[in-house]
N, C-alpha and C positions, 0 to 999 in steps of 0.2 A: 727826976728819974734815976734810979739806979742803975750800977753798973750792970746787974741781970737783965735788967728791962733793956739796956741798950743792947746786949749779945743778942737776945731773942729776938728783936726788931731788925737787926742786922743778916741772921742767918735763918730767921722764919717770917712768914707774913699769912694772917689768917683774912681773906677776905670772904665773902657771902657764898661765892663759886668753889674755894679750894683753900685747902691749906698747903703753902709752898716753902720750900727748903733751898737754900742758897750757900754758895761755896764762899770761900775768902775775896773771889773776884765779884762776888754780885750775879753771878750766872744762877740761874734756877736749875737745880740738879735733880728735884723730886717733888711730885706734890699729890696730895690726896685729893679728891674729887668724886662723886657719884658713887662712894662708896667703893673706890679703887685706889690702891696706891702705884703712881705710875713714876719707875726709877730709868732717867736718861741712862746710865749706864751701872752696873754691876759686878762687882769682882767676890766672889764667895771663896771664901780660903778654907772651911773645913767641911761644911755643910749646908744643904738646903732641903728643906722639906716644902712638899706641894701635894697638899691633900693626904693621902696613903703611902705616896712615893717619897723617899729619901736619895739627894745625892750626895752620896761618901768623896770627898777627895781623898785619896790616899797620898803616903808619902812619897810615894815616886812620882806622883803627878795623875796615875790613873784614876778615872772617874767610875765608881760601882753605883748603879740604882739598886735599891732594894725597898719592898713592900714594906712598912710598917702599921699600916692598918689606919683606920680613919674615917 
């Protein structure tokens, strides 16, 4: 087993129902299942686009929602 295989097996696991991602403590932090991505906690530092809306985090910490189409 190569080093890259060991890292992949430590931080990600694929089973028939889902693809799971783990932190360095072995805790599942996100997974993909049934065509959906599930994230237990997220921190967006610059921007987030959902459909046609984008949330922009400004330098002063304000959040601005902007229609960008989609």
